[in-house]
N, C-alpha and C positions, 0 to 999 in steps of 0.2 A: 506180634502180627495179628491183624484183624481177620476174623473168619465170618463170612456171610453165608447163612443158610438161605438158599434162594430157590424159588420155584422157577422152572425152566420156561414157563409161559405166563408167569404171574406179573401183571403190570406194576404191582406195588414193589415186588422184588426188583423189577427192572429199574425203577427209580433209584434204588440203592446202588445197583451196579453202575448206573450212569455216574453217580457222585464219586464212587470209588475210582472209576476210570478217568474222570475229569481231574481228579486230584493226582493221578499218576503215582499212587503210593503202593506199598507192599501189603498185599492182602491175598486171601484165598477164598474162592467161591466154591461152596458145596452145593451141587445141584440136587434138588429134592423133587422126587416124583410125587406130585400132589395126589395121585391115585393110590399111592403106596407109601405113605409117610413113615419114616423111621420112628421107632418108639421114643427115642430121646428128644424128638421135637417137642412133644407134650411136656417133657421135663423142663426144657428151656423156655417154652412159651405156654402158659396155662390155657391159651386159646387154641393151641395146636395148629398155628398158622405160620406162614412165612410172610415177610422176611424176618430173620433173627440175626442179630450181630453179636458175636462173642469176642471179647478182648480181655484176656486174663480172667479176672473174676467178674467182669461186667457182662451182663446179658441185657440187650435191648431188643424190643420186638414191635415197635410201631414205626412205619417207614419215615414219617416226618421227624420223629424223635431220633431215629438212627441217623438220618441225613444231617440234622442239625448238630448232632454230636460229632460226626465226621468233619463237618465244616468248621466247628470250633477247635477241634483237636488238630486239624491240618488246614490252617487258614488260607493256603494259597493253592489255586485261585479261590478267592472268597465268593461263596454262592449266596450268602445272605448279606443284605446291606450292612455296612459297618456302623452307620448312624442308628442309635436306639429307636428314634421315631420311625424312620423308614423300615427298620427291622420289624417293629410292631405292626406296621401297616402291611408288610409282606406276609407276616404270620396270619393276619386277619384275612387277607385275600386268599391265602392258601386254605384256611379254615372254611371260607365260603366255597371254594372250589371243591373241597371234600364233600360238603353237604349238597351242593347244587349240580355237581358233575360226577365226581368219582363214586358217590354212593350208589349210582345207577349201573356201575359196571358189574356188580355181583349178580343181579337178576339176569343180565345178558349172558354172563359166563355159565350160570347154572341153568339156563334155559327155562326160567320160571315163567309163570303165567303173565307176569308183569314185564316181560322182556321187551315187548314192542313199545310199551309206554316209556320204559327206561331209554330205549333208543331215541324216541322223539324228544325226551327231556335233554339228553346229551346233545342232540342235533340243535335244538333251540338255543341252548347255552352257547354252543360253539359259534352259531350264526351271530349271536349278540356280541361276542368278543372279536369277531373277525375284523371289523373296521379299525380296531386299535392298531393293527399292523400296517395301516396306511400311513400312520404317524410315527411309529417307533419300531425298532428291530425286534425287541423282545417284550415280554409281559410287563417288566418293570422299567422299561426304557431301552437304552442302548446296550446294557450289559446283560449277558447270560446269567440267569439266577436260578434259585431253587424252584421258582414257579414254573420256569421252562422245563426243568428236570421233571416236575410233577406231571405236566401235561403231555410231555413227549411220548411216553409209552401208549397213552390213549390215542393220540394222533396216528401213531404207527399202526394201531390195531383197527382203524376205522373200517377197512374192507372186511377184516376178520369178524368184526362185530355187526357187519351189515348196516352200517350207518352211512347214509348218503347225504352229502352236503350240496347245496345249490351252487351255481356259478358265482353268486354274489359273495361266497366265502373264499374267493380267490386269494385275498391277502393272507388268510389263514394257511392256505396251501403253500404259498411262497415262504411263509414263516416256518412251516413244518419242514420244508426241504432244507432250509438253513440249519435247523436243529439236526436233521438226519445226516447232514454232511459233516458234522463235528466228529472228530476222531474218538472222543469219549463215548459218544452214542454208538458209533460203529463197533467199537471194541466191546461194548456192554452187552451186545445181543447174543443170545443163544442160537444154535442152529434151528431150533423150533420157531423162534421169533423171526428169524430172517425170512422164512417162507410164508409169514402171515400176510405180507403185503404184496399185492399184484403188481 
């Protein structure tokens, strides 16, 4: 059985929970209080952060690596494209999203001096991608994929992070509602996450 050590409000842990629930497999989630981390977390992950996936002797602790491992180990439903070229393109897009969007989450969560700048960076990137959803259902086309998994926790937390998007981002809002209505997403949420959205 897989064990996921997961922060109850951590958007990166939320990604891994979504993948586990989308796969509908046997696993156990261990909720970690990020204000009072257990000592064994630093033993499992030298960076002392969540998420951490443990399966027998295997310990993984980067959300994208965890999710790709789960996807390869349990390929149905497949969340990364089966074609090597498309899979490489998906990884490249995901890497770009990490740098251009997700790297700005930490300053907001930690209420750093750069939090307002981080909010505007995220807002600008989301406004840029909004028109995509006039043409397609998901980030990679018609199929739900790992890119949708990655962005879903952020979209859920927009109110919580005080990020306001203009009405021109309407296609993005419609896309977000499609993601939020998926059973895997609904099941993945902690009680703390459920109350983040107005």
